[in-house]
Biotite code that builds the C-alpha atoms (Angstrom):
import biotite.structure as struc

atoms = struc.array([
    struc.Atom([179.791, 69.366, 108.981], chain_id="A", res_id=1, res_name="MET", atom_name="CA", element="C"),
    struc.Atom([176.255, 69.154, 110.325], chain_id="A", res_id=2, res_name="SER", atom_name="CA", element="C"),
    struc.Atom([173.460, 66.730, 109.649], chain_id="A", res_id=3, res_name="GLY", atom_name="CA", element="C"),
    struc.Atom([170.948, 67.301, 106.892], chain_id="A", res_id=4, res_name="LEU", atom_name="CA", element="C"),
    struc.Atom([167.247, 66.474, 106.932], chain_id="A", res_id=5, res_name="ARG", atom_name="CA", element="C"),
    struc.Atom([165.184, 66.067, 103.777], chain_id="A", res_id=6, res_name="LEU", atom_name="CA", element="C"),
    struc.Atom([161.417, 66.111, 104.241], chain_id="A", res_id=7, res_name="GLN", atom_name="CA", element="C"),
    struc.Atom([159.255, 65.327, 101.216], chain_id="A", res_id=8, res_name="PHE", atom_name="CA", element="C"),
    struc.Atom([156.195, 67.529, 101.667], chain_id="A", res_id=9, res_name="LEU", atom_name="CA", element="C"),
    struc.Atom([155.065, 66.897, 98.100], chain_id="A", res_id=10, res_name="GLY", atom_name="CA", element="C"),
    struc.Atom([156.111, 63.900, 96.008], chain_id="A", res_id=11, res_name="SER", atom_name="CA", element="C"),
    struc.Atom([153.339, 63.838, 93.417], chain_id="A", res_id=12, res_name="GLY", atom_name="CA", element="C"),
    struc.Atom([152.789, 64.967, 89.859], chain_id="A", res_id=13, res_name="ASP", atom_name="CA", element="C"),
    struc.Atom([151.003, 68.087, 88.651], chain_id="A", res_id=14, res_name="ALA", atom_name="CA", element="C"),
    struc.Atom([147.579, 66.459, 88.845], chain_id="A", res_id=15, res_name="PHE", atom_name="CA", element="C"),
    struc.Atom([147.368, 65.258, 92.444], chain_id="A", res_id=16, res_name="GLY", atom_name="CA", element="C"),
    struc.Atom([147.633, 61.575, 91.535], chain_id="A", res_id=17, res_name="SER", atom_name="CA", element="C"),
    struc.Atom([146.993, 59.435, 94.600], chain_id="A", res_id=18, res_name="GLY", atom_name="CA", element="C"),
    struc.Atom([146.038, 62.550, 96.568], chain_id="A", res_id=19, res_name="GLY", atom_name="CA", element="C"),
    struc.Atom([149.677, 63.622, 96.773], chain_id="A", res_id=20, res_name="ARG", atom_name="CA", element="C"),
    struc.Atom([150.904, 67.194, 96.979], chain_id="A", res_id=21, res_name="PHE", atom_name="CA", element="C"),
    struc.Atom([152.944, 68.774, 94.205], chain_id="A", res_id=22, res_name="GLN", atom_name="CA", element="C"),
    struc.Atom([156.737, 69.033, 94.263], chain_id="A", res_id=23, res_name="ALA", atom_name="CA", element="C"),
    struc.Atom([158.084, 70.433, 97.532], chain_id="A", res_id=24, res_name="CYS", atom_name="CA", element="C"),
    struc.Atom([161.097, 69.240, 99.552], chain_id="A", res_id=25, res_name="ILE", atom_name="CA", element="C"),
    struc.Atom([162.226, 70.874, 102.792], chain_id="A", res_id=26, res_name="LEU", atom_name="CA", element="C"),
    struc.Atom([165.994, 70.746, 103.359], chain_id="A", res_id=27, res_name="VAL", atom_name="CA", element="C"),
    struc.Atom([167.106, 71.600, 106.895], chain_id="A", res_id=28, res_name="THR", atom_name="CA", element="C"),
    struc.Atom([170.476, 71.870, 108.637], chain_id="A", res_id=29, res_name="SER", atom_name="CA", element="C"),
    struc.Atom([171.964, 73.806, 111.546], chain_id="A", res_id=30, res_name="ALA", atom_name="CA", element="C"),
    struc.Atom([172.798, 76.576, 109.048], chain_id="A", res_id=31, res_name="GLU", atom_name="CA", element="C"),
    struc.Atom([169.208, 77.101, 107.945], chain_id="A", res_id=32, res_name="GLY", atom_name="CA", element="C"),
    struc.Atom([166.500, 75.688, 105.739], chain_id="A", res_id=33, res_name="SER", atom_name="CA", element="C"),
    struc.Atom([165.182, 75.939, 102.209], chain_id="A", res_id=34, res_name="LEU", atom_name="CA", element="C"),
    struc.Atom([162.519, 74.516, 99.955], chain_id="A", res_id=35, res_name="LEU", atom_name="CA", element="C"),
    struc.Atom([163.458, 72.769, 96.765], chain_id="A", res_id=36, res_name="ILE", atom_name="CA", element="C"),
    struc.Atom([160.384, 73.592, 94.662], chain_id="A", res_id=37, res_name="GLU", atom_name="CA", element="C"),
    struc.Atom([157.182, 75.231, 95.826], chain_id="A", res_id=38, res_name="CYS", atom_name="CA", element="C"),
    struc.Atom([154.313, 73.776, 93.820], chain_id="A", res_id=39, res_name="GLY", atom_name="CA", element="C"),
    struc.Atom([150.841, 75.280, 93.975], chain_id="A", res_id=40, res_name="ALA", atom_name="CA", element="C"),
    struc.Atom([149.833, 73.020, 96.891], chain_id="A", res_id=41, res_name="SER", atom_name="CA", element="C"),
    struc.Atom([152.954, 73.643, 98.984], chain_id="A", res_id=42, res_name="SER", atom_name="CA", element="C"),
    struc.Atom([151.604, 76.059, 101.570], chain_id="A", res_id=43, res_name="LEU", atom_name="CA", element="C"),
    struc.Atom([148.862, 73.539, 102.419], chain_id="A", res_id=44, res_name="VAL", atom_name="CA", element="C"),
    struc.Atom([151.492, 70.771, 102.617], chain_id="A", res_id=45, res_name="ALA", atom_name="CA", element="C"),
    struc.Atom([153.644, 72.838, 104.976], chain_id="A", res_id=46, res_name="LEU", atom_name="CA", element="C"),
    struc.Atom([150.758, 73.564, 107.318], chain_id="A", res_id=47, res_name="LYS", atom_name="CA", element="C"),
    struc.Atom([149.509, 69.993, 107.254], chain_id="A", res_id=48, res_name="LYS", atom_name="CA", element="C"),
    struc.Atom([152.995, 68.940, 108.400], chain_id="A", res_id=49, res_name="ALA", atom_name="CA", element="C"),
    struc.Atom([152.922, 71.641, 111.146], chain_id="A", res_id=50, res_name="SER", atom_name="CA", element="C"),
    struc.Atom([155.916, 73.448, 109.622], chain_id="A", res_id=51, res_name="ILE", atom_name="CA", element="C"),
    struc.Atom([156.089, 77.204, 110.081], chain_id="A", res_id=52, res_name="ASP", atom_name="CA", element="C"),
    struc.Atom([156.534, 78.685, 106.585], chain_id="A", res_id=53, res_name="PRO", atom_name="CA", element="C"),
    struc.Atom([158.151, 81.749, 108.126], chain_id="A", res_id=54, res_name="ASN", atom_name="CA", element="C"),
    struc.Atom([161.063, 79.654, 109.409], chain_id="A", res_id=55, res_name="ALA", atom_name="CA", element="C"),
    struc.Atom([162.169, 78.896, 105.840], chain_id="A", res_id=56, res_name="ILE", atom_name="CA", element="C"),
    struc.Atom([165.124, 80.954, 104.608], chain_id="A", res_id=57, res_name="ASP", atom_name="CA", element="C"),
    struc.Atom([164.924, 80.331, 100.871], chain_id="A", res_id=58, res_name="ALA", atom_name="CA", element="C"),
    struc.Atom([163.041, 78.714, 98.003], chain_id="A", res_id=59, res_name="VAL", atom_name="CA", element="C"),
    struc.Atom([164.860, 77.223, 95.025], chain_id="A", res_id=60, res_name="VAL", atom_name="CA", element="C"),
    struc.Atom([162.874, 76.625, 91.834], chain_id="A", res_id=61, res_name="ILE", atom_name="CA", element="C"),
    struc.Atom([164.033, 74.302, 89.042], chain_id="A", res_id=62, res_name="SER", atom_name="CA", element="C"),
    struc.Atom([161.728, 75.532, 86.262], chain_id="A", res_id=63, res_name="HIS", atom_name="CA", element="C"),
    struc.Atom([158.627, 77.540, 85.473], chain_id="A", res_id=64, res_name="PHE", atom_name="CA", element="C"),
    struc.Atom([155.771, 75.058, 85.660], chain_id="A", res_id=65, res_name="HIS", atom_name="CA", element="C"),
    struc.Atom([152.957, 75.709, 88.137], chain_id="A", res_id=66, res_name="GLY", atom_name="CA", element="C"),
    struc.Atom([153.453, 72.461, 90.026], chain_id="A", res_id=67, res_name="ASP", atom_name="CA", element="C"),
    struc.Atom([157.011, 73.604, 90.797], chain_id="A", res_id=68, res_name="HIS", atom_name="CA", element="C"),
    struc.Atom([156.704, 77.347, 91.475], chain_id="A", res_id=69, res_name="PHE", atom_name="CA", element="C"),
    struc.Atom([152.985, 78.126, 91.601], chain_id="A", res_id=70, res_name="GLY", atom_name="CA", element="C"),
    struc.Atom([152.973, 78.157, 95.411], chain_id="A", res_id=71, res_name="GLY", atom_name="CA", element="C"),
    struc.Atom([155.468, 81.001, 95.759], chain_id="A", res_id=72, res_name="VAL", atom_name="CA", element="C"),
    struc.Atom([152.864, 83.825, 95.742], chain_id="A", res_id=73, res_name="PRO", atom_name="CA", element="C"),
    struc.Atom([150.865, 82.034, 98.456], chain_id="A", res_id=74, res_name="PHE", atom_name="CA", element="C"),
    struc.Atom([154.020, 81.560, 100.563], chain_id="A", res_id=75, res_name="LEU", atom_name="CA", element="C"),
    struc.Atom([154.867, 85.245, 100.276], chain_id="A", res_id=76, res_name="ILE", atom_name="CA", element="C"),
    struc.Atom([151.340, 86.413, 101.060], chain_id="A", res_id=77, res_name="LEU", atom_name="CA", element="C"),
    struc.Atom([151.208, 84.102, 104.061], chain_id="A", res_id=78, res_name="ASP", atom_name="CA", element="C"),
    struc.Atom([154.392, 85.712, 105.319], chain_id="A", res_id=79, res_name="GLY", atom_name="CA", element="C"),
    struc.Atom([152.900, 89.156, 104.832], chain_id="A", res_id=80, res_name="GLN", atom_name="CA", element="C"),
    struc.Atom([149.759, 88.351, 106.817], chain_id="A", res_id=81, res_name="PHE", atom_name="CA", element="C"),
    struc.Atom([151.798, 86.588, 109.526], chain_id="A", res_id=82, res_name="ALA", atom_name="CA", element="C"),
    struc.Atom([153.992, 89.729, 109.828], chain_id="A", res_id=83, res_name="LYS", atom_name="CA", element="C"),
    struc.Atom([157.099, 87.817, 108.855], chain_id="A", res_id=84, res_name="ARG", atom_name="CA", element="C"),
    struc.Atom([160.378, 89.732, 109.256], chain_id="A", res_id=85, res_name="ASP", atom_name="CA", element="C"),
    struc.Atom([162.849, 86.919, 108.521], chain_id="A", res_id=86, res_name="ARG", atom_name="CA", element="C"),
    struc.Atom([164.415, 87.609, 105.096], chain_id="A", res_id=87, res_name="PRO", atom_name="CA", element="C"),
    struc.Atom([163.255, 85.302, 102.299], chain_id="A", res_id=88, res_name="LEU", atom_name="CA", element="C"),
    struc.Atom([165.254, 84.500, 99.169], chain_id="A", res_id=89, res_name="VAL", atom_name="CA", element="C"),
    struc.Atom([163.619, 83.090, 96.035], chain_id="A", res_id=90, res_name="VAL", atom_name="CA", element="C"),
    struc.Atom([165.986, 81.609, 93.446], chain_id="A", res_id=91, res_name="ALA", atom_name="CA", element="C"),
    struc.Atom([165.269, 80.137, 90.051], chain_id="A", res_id=92, res_name="GLY", atom_name="CA", element="C"),
    struc.Atom([166.121, 80.351, 86.366], chain_id="A", res_id=93, res_name="PRO", atom_name="CA", element="C"),
    struc.Atom([166.911, 83.812, 84.996], chain_id="A", res_id=94, res_name="PRO", atom_name="CA", element="C"),
    struc.Atom([163.876, 86.066, 85.178], chain_id="A", res_id=95, res_name="GLY", atom_name="CA", element="C"),
    struc.Atom([162.472, 84.394, 88.296], chain_id="A", res_id=96, res_name="VAL", atom_name="CA", element="C"),
    struc.Atom([161.352, 87.702, 89.825], chain_id="A", res_id=97, res_name="GLU", atom_name="CA", element="C"),
    struc.Atom([159.344, 88.598, 86.737], chain_id="A", res_id=98, res_name="GLY", atom_name="CA", element="C"),
    struc.Atom([157.720, 85.154, 86.626], chain_id="A", res_id=99, res_name="ARG", atom_name="CA", element="C"),
    struc.Atom([156.707, 85.305, 90.286], chain_id="A", res_id=100, res_name="VAL", atom_name="CA", element="C"),
    struc.Atom([155.346, 88.828, 89.863], chain_id="A", res_id=101, res_name="ARG", atom_name="CA", element="C"),
    struc.Atom([153.342, 87.712, 86.817], chain_id="A", res_id=102, res_name="ALA", atom_name="CA", element="C"),
    struc.Atom([151.890, 84.843, 88.857], chain_id="A", res_id=103, res_name="ALA", atom_name="CA", element="C"),
    struc.Atom([151.007, 87.326, 91.624], chain_id="A", res_id=104, res_name="PHE", atom_name="CA", element="C"),
    struc.Atom([149.219, 89.584, 89.147], chain_id="A", res_id=105, res_name="ASP", atom_name="CA", element="C"),
    struc.Atom([147.265, 86.648, 87.723], chain_id="A", res_id=106, res_name="ALA", atom_name="CA", element="C"),
    struc.Atom([146.216, 85.286, 91.114], chain_id="A", res_id=107, res_name="LEU", atom_name="CA", element="C"),
    struc.Atom([145.963, 88.424, 93.276], chain_id="A", res_id=108, res_name="PHE", atom_name="CA", element="C"),
    struc.Atom([145.930, 91.486, 91.000], chain_id="A", res_id=109, res_name="PRO", atom_name="CA", element="C"),
    struc.Atom([147.909, 94.418, 92.360], chain_id="A", res_id=110, res_name="GLY", atom_name="CA", element="C"),
    struc.Atom([149.566, 92.470, 95.167], chain_id="A", res_id=111, res_name="SER", atom_name="CA", element="C"),
    struc.Atom([152.986, 92.052, 93.554], chain_id="A", res_id=112, res_name="ALA", atom_name="CA", element="C"),
    struc.Atom([153.998, 95.636, 94.317], chain_id="A", res_id=113, res_name="ALA", atom_name="CA", element="C"),
    struc.Atom([153.117, 95.508, 98.028], chain_id="A", res_id=114, res_name="THR", atom_name="CA", element="C"),
    struc.Atom([156.236, 96.301, 100.136], chain_id="A", res_id=115, res_name="PRO", atom_name="CA", element="C"),
    struc.Atom([157.070, 93.594, 102.662], chain_id="A", res_id=116, res_name="ARG", atom_name="CA", element="C"),
    struc.Atom([159.576, 93.652, 105.512], chain_id="A", res_id=117, res_name="ALA", atom_name="CA", element="C"),
    struc.Atom([161.082, 90.290, 104.532], chain_id="A", res_id=118, res_name="PHE", atom_name="CA", element="C"),
    struc.Atom([161.517, 90.995, 100.830], chain_id="A", res_id=119, res_name="GLY", atom_name="CA", element="C"),
    struc.Atom([161.662, 88.655, 99.121], chain_id="A", res_id=120, res_name="PRO", atom_name="CA", element="C"),
    struc.Atom([164.967, 89.076, 97.337], chain_id="A", res_id=121, res_name="SER", atom_name="CA", element="C"),
    struc.Atom([165.497, 87.175, 94.105], chain_id="A", res_id=122, res_name="TYR", atom_name="CA", element="C"),
    struc.Atom([168.484, 85.288, 92.711], chain_id="A", res_id=123, res_name="VAL", atom_name="CA", element="C"),
    struc.Atom([168.842, 84.320, 89.059], chain_id="A", res_id=124, res_name="ASP", atom_name="CA", element="C"),
    struc.Atom([170.496, 80.917, 88.742], chain_id="A", res_id=125, res_name="LEU", atom_name="CA", element="C"),
    struc.Atom([172.691, 81.055, 85.651], chain_id="A", res_id=126, res_name="GLU", atom_name="CA", element="C"),
    struc.Atom([173.443, 77.638, 84.151], chain_id="A", res_id=127, res_name="GLY", atom_name="CA", element="C"),
    struc.Atom([176.702, 76.186, 85.489], chain_id="A", res_id=128, res_name="GLY", atom_name="CA", element="C"),
    struc.Atom([177.376, 79.017, 87.963], chain_id="A", res_id=129, res_name="ALA", atom_name="CA", element="C"),
    struc.Atom([177.415, 78.658, 91.743], chain_id="A", res_id=130, res_name="VAL", atom_name="CA", element="C"),
    struc.Atom([175.134, 81.103, 93.570], chain_id="A", res_id=131, res_name="ALA", atom_name="CA", element="C"),
    struc.Atom([174.631, 81.908, 97.249], chain_id="A", res_id=132, res_name="ALA", atom_name="CA", element="C"),
    struc.Atom([170.971, 81.292, 98.121], chain_id="A", res_id=133, res_name="VAL", atom_name="CA", element="C"),
    struc.Atom([170.214, 81.956, 101.787], chain_id="A", res_id=134, res_name="GLY", atom_name="CA", element="C"),
    struc.Atom([172.246, 79.431, 103.805], chain_id="A", res_id=135, res_name="PRO", atom_name="CA", element="C"),
    struc.Atom([173.065, 77.292, 100.748], chain_id="A", res_id=136, res_name="ALA", atom_name="CA", element="C"),
    struc.Atom([175.184, 77.320, 97.610], chain_id="A", res_id=137, res_name="ARG", atom_name="CA", element="C"),
    struc.Atom([173.262, 76.269, 94.523], chain_id="A", res_id=138, res_name="VAL", atom_name="CA", element="C"),
    struc.Atom([174.415, 75.265, 91.050], chain_id="A", res_id=139, res_name="THR", atom_name="CA", element="C"),
    struc.Atom([171.823, 75.055, 88.280], chain_id="A", res_id=140, res_name="ALA", atom_name="CA", element="C"),
    struc.Atom([172.511, 72.769, 85.308], chain_id="A", res_id=141, res_name="ILE", atom_name="CA", element="C"),
    struc.Atom([170.274, 72.835, 82.207], chain_id="A", res_id=142, res_name="PRO", atom_name="CA", element="C"),
    struc.Atom([168.189, 69.695, 81.530], chain_id="A", res_id=143, res_name="VAL", atom_name="CA", element="C"),
    struc.Atom([165.661, 68.603, 78.871], chain_id="A", res_id=144, res_name="ARG", atom_name="CA", element="C"),
    struc.Atom([162.103, 69.661, 79.569], chain_id="A", res_id=145, res_name="HIS", atom_name="CA", element="C"),
    struc.Atom([159.283, 71.667, 77.997], chain_id="A", res_id=146, res_name="THR", atom_name="CA", element="C"),
    struc.Atom([160.520, 74.689, 76.006], chain_id="A", res_id=147, res_name="PRO", atom_name="CA", element="C"),
    struc.Atom([159.738, 77.959, 77.749], chain_id="A", res_id=148, res_name="GLY", atom_name="CA", element="C"),
    struc.Atom([160.100, 76.574, 81.265], chain_id="A", res_id=149, res_name="THR", atom_name="CA", element="C"),
    struc.Atom([163.913, 77.098, 81.371], chain_id="A", res_id=150, res_name="ASP", atom_name="CA", element="C"),
    struc.Atom([164.366, 73.773, 83.138], chain_id="A", res_id=151, res_name="ALA", atom_name="CA", element="C"),
    struc.Atom([167.423, 73.079, 85.285], chain_id="A", res_id=152, res_name="HIS", atom_name="CA", element="C"),
    struc.Atom([168.576, 70.374, 87.625], chain_id="A", res_id=153, res_name="GLY", atom_name="CA", element="C"),
    struc.Atom([170.113, 71.549, 90.888], chain_id="A", res_id=154, res_name="LEU", atom_name="CA", element="C"),
    struc.Atom([173.088, 70.834, 93.116], chain_id="A", res_id=155, res_name="ARG", atom_name="CA", element="C"),
    struc.Atom([172.444, 72.186, 96.610], chain_id="A", res_id=156, res_name="VAL", atom_name="CA", element="C"),
    struc.Atom([175.330, 72.469, 99.100], chain_id="A", res_id=157, res_name="GLU", atom_name="CA", element="C"),
    struc.Atom([174.263, 72.897, 102.726], chain_id="A", res_id=158, res_name="LEU", atom_name="CA", element="C"),
    struc.Atom([175.750, 71.853, 106.046], chain_id="A", res_id=159, res_name="GLY", atom_name="CA", element="C"),
    struc.Atom([178.768, 70.258, 104.386], chain_id="A", res_id=160, res_name="GLY", atom_name="CA", element="C"),
    struc.Atom([176.579, 67.949, 102.261], chain_id="A", res_id=161, res_name="HIS", atom_name="CA", element="C"),
    struc.Atom([175.513, 68.013, 98.620], chain_id="A", res_id=162, res_name="VAL", atom_name="CA", element="C"),
    struc.Atom([172.046, 67.138, 97.343], chain_id="A", res_id=163, res_name="ILE", atom_name="CA", element="C"),
    struc.Atom([171.323, 66.658, 93.652], chain_id="A", res_id=164, res_name="GLY", atom_name="CA", element="C"),
    struc.Atom([167.895, 67.209, 92.150], chain_id="A", res_id=165, res_name="TYR", atom_name="CA", element="C"),
    struc.Atom([166.844, 66.420, 88.594], chain_id="A", res_id=166, res_name="SER", atom_name="CA", element="C"),
    struc.Atom([163.844, 68.702, 88.289], chain_id="A", res_id=167, res_name="GLY", atom_name="CA", element="C"),
    struc.Atom([161.635, 67.546, 85.412], chain_id="A", res_id=168, res_name="ASP", atom_name="CA", element="C"),
    struc.Atom([163.532, 66.183, 82.433], chain_id="A", res_id=169, res_name="THR", atom_name="CA", element="C"),
    struc.Atom([163.953, 63.486, 79.854], chain_id="A", res_id=170, res_name="ALA", atom_name="CA", element="C"),
    struc.Atom([167.153, 61.490, 80.216], chain_id="A", res_id=171, res_name="TRP", atom_name="CA", element="C"),
    struc.Atom([170.211, 63.637, 79.625], chain_id="A", res_id=172, res_name="THR", atom_name="CA", element="C"),
    struc.Atom([173.853, 63.126, 80.562], chain_id="A", res_id=173, res_name="ASP", atom_name="CA", element="C"),
    struc.Atom([173.541, 66.347, 82.570], chain_id="A", res_id=174, res_name="ALA", atom_name="CA", element="C"),
    struc.Atom([171.971, 64.126, 85.262], chain_id="A", res_id=175, res_name="LEU", atom_name="CA", element="C"),
    struc.Atom([175.315, 62.362, 85.667], chain_id="A", res_id=176, res_name="ILE", atom_name="CA", element="C"),
    struc.Atom([176.913, 65.720, 86.471], chain_id="A", res_id=177, res_name="GLU", atom_name="CA", element="C"),
    struc.Atom([174.097, 66.693, 88.842], chain_id="A", res_id=178, res_name="ILE", atom_name="CA", element="C"),
    struc.Atom([174.303, 63.394, 90.753], chain_id="A", res_id=179, res_name="ALA", atom_name="CA", element="C"),
    struc.Atom([178.107, 63.165, 90.893], chain_id="A", res_id=180, res_name="GLU", atom_name="CA", element="C"),
    struc.Atom([179.382, 62.644, 94.454], chain_id="A", res_id=181, res_name="GLY", atom_name="CA", element="C"),
    struc.Atom([176.104, 63.624, 96.106], chain_id="A", res_id=182, res_name="THR", atom_name="CA", element="C"),
    struc.Atom([174.880, 62.436, 99.476], chain_id="A", res_id=183, res_name="ASP", atom_name="CA", element="C"),
    struc.Atom([171.469, 62.018, 97.862], chain_id="A", res_id=184, res_name="ALA", atom_name="CA", element="C"),
    struc.Atom([170.155, 62.431, 94.336], chain_id="A", res_id=185, res_name="PHE", atom_name="CA", element="C"),
    struc.Atom([166.444, 63.213, 94.109], chain_id="A", res_id=186, res_name="ILE", atom_name="CA", element="C"),
    struc.Atom([165.213, 62.184, 90.686], chain_id="A", res_id=187, res_name="CYS", atom_name="CA", element="C"),
    struc.Atom([161.834, 62.473, 89.040], chain_id="A", res_id=188, res_name="GLU", atom_name="CA", element="C"),
    struc.Atom([160.276, 59.168, 87.974], chain_id="A", res_id=189, res_name="CYS", atom_name="CA", element="C"),
    struc.Atom([156.942, 59.917, 86.377], chain_id="A", res_id=190, res_name="TYR", atom_name="CA", element="C"),
    struc.Atom([156.102, 56.474, 84.959], chain_id="A", res_id=191, res_name="THR", atom_name="CA", element="C"),
    struc.Atom([157.307, 52.866, 85.082], chain_id="A", res_id=192, res_name="MET", atom_name="CA", element="C"),
    struc.Atom([158.009, 52.292, 81.393], chain_id="A", res_id=193, res_name="SER", atom_name="CA", element="C"),
    struc.Atom([155.552, 54.443, 79.445], chain_id="A", res_id=194, res_name="ARG", atom_name="CA", element="C"),
    struc.Atom([157.493, 57.227, 77.765], chain_id="A", res_id=195, res_name="GLN", atom_name="CA", element="C"),
    struc.Atom([156.098, 60.698, 78.364], chain_id="A", res_id=196, res_name="ILE", atom_name="CA", element="C"),
    struc.Atom([157.868, 63.455, 76.418], chain_id="A", res_id=197, res_name="PRO", atom_name="CA", element="C"),
    struc.Atom([160.305, 65.482, 78.514], chain_id="A", res_id=198, res_name="MET", atom_name="CA", element="C"),
    struc.Atom([159.927, 63.250, 81.612], chain_id="A", res_id=199, res_name="HIS", atom_name="CA", element="C"),
    struc.Atom([161.817, 60.323, 83.135], chain_id="A", res_id=200, res_name="LEU", atom_name="CA", element="C"),
    struc.Atom([160.528, 56.790, 83.569], chain_id="A", res_id=201, res_name="ASP", atom_name="CA", element="C"),
    struc.Atom([161.815, 53.932, 85.731], chain_id="A", res_id=202, res_name="ALA", atom_name="CA", element="C"),
    struc.Atom([163.054, 52.023, 82.696], chain_id="A", res_id=203, res_name="LYS", atom_name="CA", element="C"),
    struc.Atom([165.383, 54.883, 81.706], chain_id="A", res_id=204, res_name="ALA", atom_name="CA", element="C"),
    struc.Atom([166.625, 55.284, 85.274], chain_id="A", res_id=205, res_name="ILE", atom_name="CA", element="C"),
    struc.Atom([167.434, 51.569, 85.577], chain_id="A", res_id=206, res_name="VAL", atom_name="CA", element="C"),
    struc.Atom([169.287, 51.661, 82.242], chain_id="A", res_id=207, res_name="ALA", atom_name="CA", element="C"),
    struc.Atom([171.481, 54.529, 83.462], chain_id="A", res_id=208, res_name="ASN", atom_name="CA", element="C"),
    struc.Atom([171.671, 53.764, 87.205], chain_id="A", res_id=209, res_name="ARG", atom_name="CA", element="C"),
    struc.Atom([175.368, 52.844, 87.209], chain_id="A", res_id=210, res_name="ARG", atom_name="CA", element="C"),
    struc.Atom([176.316, 56.247, 85.858], chain_id="A", res_id=211, res_name="SER", atom_name="CA", element="C"),
    struc.Atom([174.601, 58.037, 88.748], chain_id="A", res_id=212, res_name="LEU", atom_name="CA", element="C"),
    struc.Atom([177.289, 58.341, 91.425], chain_id="A", res_id=213, res_name="ASN", atom_name="CA", element="C"),
    struc.Atom([175.288, 59.076, 94.548], chain_id="A", res_id=214, res_name="THR", atom_name="CA", element="C"),
    struc.Atom([175.076, 57.676, 98.053], chain_id="A", res_id=215, res_name="GLN", atom_name="CA", element="C"),
    struc.Atom([171.294, 57.488, 97.869], chain_id="A", res_id=216, res_name="ARG", atom_name="CA", element="C"),
    struc.Atom([168.806, 57.671, 95.002], chain_id="A", res_id=217, res_name="LEU", atom_name="CA", element="C"),
    struc.Atom([165.307, 58.922, 95.854], chain_id="A", res_id=218, res_name="VAL", atom_name="CA", element="C"),
    struc.Atom([162.546, 58.840, 93.245], chain_id="A", res_id=219, res_name="LEU", atom_name="CA", element="C"),
    struc.Atom([159.834, 61.521, 93.297], chain_id="A", res_id=220, res_name="THR", atom_name="CA", element="C"),
    struc.Atom([157.304, 63.365, 91.083], chain_id="A", res_id=221, res_name="HIS", atom_name="CA", element="C"),
    struc.Atom([155.381, 60.111, 90.826], chain_id="A", res_id=222, res_name="LEU", atom_name="CA", element="C"),
    struc.Atom([152.500, 59.653, 88.405], chain_id="A", res_id=223, res_name="GLY", atom_name="CA", element="C"),
    struc.Atom([149.646, 57.150, 88.722], chain_id="A", res_id=224, res_name="ARG", atom_name="CA", element="C"),
    struc.Atom([151.671, 54.275, 87.256], chain_id="A", res_id=225, res_name="GLU", atom_name="CA", element="C"),
    struc.Atom([154.490, 54.717, 89.769], chain_id="A", res_id=226, res_name="MET", atom_name="CA", element="C"),
    struc.Atom([152.125, 54.783, 92.735], chain_id="A", res_id=227, res_name="LEU", atom_name="CA", element="C"),
    struc.Atom([151.643, 51.042, 92.380], chain_id="A", res_id=228, res_name="THR", atom_name="CA", element="C"),
    struc.Atom([155.389, 50.338, 92.630], chain_id="A", res_id=229, res_name="ALA", atom_name="CA", element="C"),
    struc.Atom([156.051, 49.041, 96.119], chain_id="A", res_id=230, res_name="GLY", atom_name="CA", element="C"),
    struc.Atom([159.755, 48.450, 95.600], chain_id="A", res_id=231, res_name="HIS", atom_name="CA", element="C"),
    struc.Atom([162.520, 49.749, 93.352], chain_id="A", res_id=232, res_name="PHE", atom_name="CA", element="C"),
    struc.Atom([165.922, 48.072, 93.638], chain_id="A", res_id=233, res_name="ALA", atom_name="CA", element="C"),
    struc.Atom([168.680, 50.514, 94.574], chain_id="A", res_id=234, res_name="GLY", atom_name="CA", element="C"),
    struc.Atom([166.365, 53.445, 95.250], chain_id="A", res_id=235, res_name="ALA", atom_name="CA", element="C"),
    struc.Atom([163.921, 54.883, 97.765], chain_id="A", res_id=236, res_name="THR", atom_name="CA", element="C"),
    struc.Atom([160.463, 55.718, 96.454], chain_id="A", res_id=237, res_name="ILE", atom_name="CA", element="C"),
    struc.Atom([159.313, 58.982, 98.005], chain_id="A", res_id=238, res_name="ALA", atom_name="CA", element="C"),
    struc.Atom([155.936, 59.575, 99.585], chain_id="A", res_id=239, res_name="HIS", atom_name="CA", element="C"),
    struc.Atom([154.452, 62.668, 101.175], chain_id="A", res_id=240, res_name="ASP", atom_name="CA", element="C"),
    struc.Atom([155.967, 62.810, 104.659], chain_id="A", res_id=241, res_name="GLY", atom_name="CA", element="C"),
    struc.Atom([159.100, 60.787, 103.864], chain_id="A", res_id=242, res_name="LEU", atom_name="CA", element="C"),
    struc.Atom([162.095, 61.974, 105.903], chain_id="A", res_id=243, res_name="VAL", atom_name="CA", element="C"),
    struc.Atom([165.659, 61.202, 104.836], chain_id="A", res_id=244, res_name="VAL", atom_name="CA", element="C"),
    struc.Atom([168.428, 62.002, 107.350], chain_id="A", res_id=245, res_name="THR", atom_name="CA", element="C"),
    struc.Atom([172.028, 62.490, 106.216], chain_id="A", res_id=246, res_name="ILE", atom_name="CA", element="C"),
    struc.Atom([174.711, 62.490, 108.895], chain_id="A", res_id=247, res_name="GLU", atom_name="CA", element="C"),
])
């Protein structure tokens, strides 16, 4: 078992509240590294943190909203121009390759078909099945979010540790399964108490906290209301640049 390092490159919502970057979490161990989410601002966040994007082995996407996967075309193009040769894996809900290619065609017409030495290769994450994604094993579990986005929470096994991630979702008992026995559970917390359809608020998390069996709860995907919360009992509130080390 090796140590695990979680670096929150983006902890904000889709709209840059508080000047924060969109969802992007770098998970690193001796076995390799991956991004959980790659929002549209993620390449900028990586370079601001002086992280070489070409050292990342894989990207795992929870659902098809731009603030969660919109940065993938930029990451791939950056690798192309940097002459990357390290293989890259992109995993997400079924049809992830088609969604990324469609984003390419919208943003950089004609670029999706360009051959690249590093791939990428794509992995469809079928609900409830364990899949090999670069150095990690990933299980996707369906959650409750906007129809058409095919939203899943994730369990990521790397370096002998397990990280849970809610993705975007309203409360669902699937979160209990995602968090079960994890070293850390990263959970969206968009608002304090105001209910936004298909999202989680602090009030709902507090009401269900005892059912989340995790060593550490980290709240992310923070909207304007949550940015004023200086403390949250029993949880860590993420910020861009937060590092969590798991031994």
